[in-house]
N, C-alpha and C positions, 0 to 999 in steps of 0.2 A: 283727337285727345282733348283738346281744348273745349270743343262742343259738347263732349260727353261729360266733361266736369261741370260745365255749367248747366247740363241737364239734369245732372245728379246733385247739384247744390241750387244755386241761383245766379243770374247774371249779375246781380250786386255782390257777389261774393267771388268772383272771377276777374282778375285784371289782367291787362297786357303792357308790355313795355315795347315802345319803339325807338330804340336806340343803338348805338351811338349816331346821332347826327353830325356830319361832317361834310361841309360843302367843300368840292374841289373842282378842278378842271373836268372831271369825269361825271361828277354828280353835281346837277345844278339844283337850284333850289325848286324848281319845278319838277325834277326828276323825284325829288324826296317827297313833295306834295303827292304826285301821282301814286308814289308808292304807298304812302300812309292811306290815302282814298281807298287804294285797291284792298289793303289789308282790312282796313276799318269796314268797307263793305263787307268782306268776307264774315267779319265777326259780328256783324249787326245783329242783335237780339240775343248774344251770347255774353256780352259783357257791358258794363256801364262805365267803365273807367280806363283811361290809357294812361301810362305815364312816360314822358318822354324827358330825354337828357340829350346833352350835347357831348360830343367827345373831348376829351382831354388830352391834347396833343403834346406829347411827350417828345423829348428831343430825338429818341431813338426812332419813334414812329414817323417823326417828320422827315427824319434823315432817309428812312426806307421809302416813305412816299416820293421824297424827292428823287432818290435813286431810280424809281420806276416813271420817273417824268410826270408825277402826279401833283399838281401844285394846288395847294390848300387857298381858296378863296378868301374864305371869313374865318382866319383861326381863332380860337376861344382864348380870351385873355384873362389873365387874373385882375382882380381890381386894384385899381391905382391905391386906394385909400382903404385901410382895413376898418371894420365896423366893429365896436366894442359897446356894452351897456354903458348908459347915461348914468353913472352913479349918482353924480350931485343931483339930478332931475329926479332920480327914483328915492333918494333920502329926502329930499324937500316934499315929495308927494307923500311918503309915508309919515312926515312928520304932520302934515297938514290933516291927513285921514286919522291919524291917532289923537290928533286935537279935537276934531269933529266929534270922534267916538266919546272921547272923555267930557267933553260939553254935554253931549247927548244923556251921557250916565247920570251926570251931576243934576240937569233938569228932570230926568226920569225919576231918580231916587228922591229929589224934592217933592215931586207929584204923588209918588206913593206916599210919601210922610203927609202930605196935606190931606189926602184922601182917606187917612187912617187905614191903610193898607198895610198889614204886617207880614214881613216875609221872615221866615225863620232862616237868618244868615247863616246860622250854623250849619244848614245844609248846602249852602251854596259858597263855596270858597271865593269866588270872584267878588260876590257882593259883600262877603265878610271883611275882605281885604279893602275893599273901596269905601265901605262905611265905618271902619275902624272899629268893628263890633268885636267884643271879647268875649270868652265864655266865662262865665263866673257868676 
């Protein structure tokens, strides 16, 4: 099915997922790498992209694995510190960019005026607001 789909469309339109990866006493990193290599070689030429993800180990799943005598070697962990947008940095950057745009517009409008290039500000609302142009 996978190969037929790739032949009907193109290898760049067909992706495969290799997941979930969970390292346990039963599946070593070498086992996972060997399995990945085996599947990748079988799909060679039929796809150009693979998505990989690690298992999220919920309590119930961890308990069931433990009941079957399977020990998780490298459990996935939640990050210690949450990440969030750096608002103050974004505000400062926005201010600096707006300042540069404003200075550029002032010099540009001054340049146009000195070159006797007249723009019908009535047709350009932004220029009309910046230059203080009023109909009349």
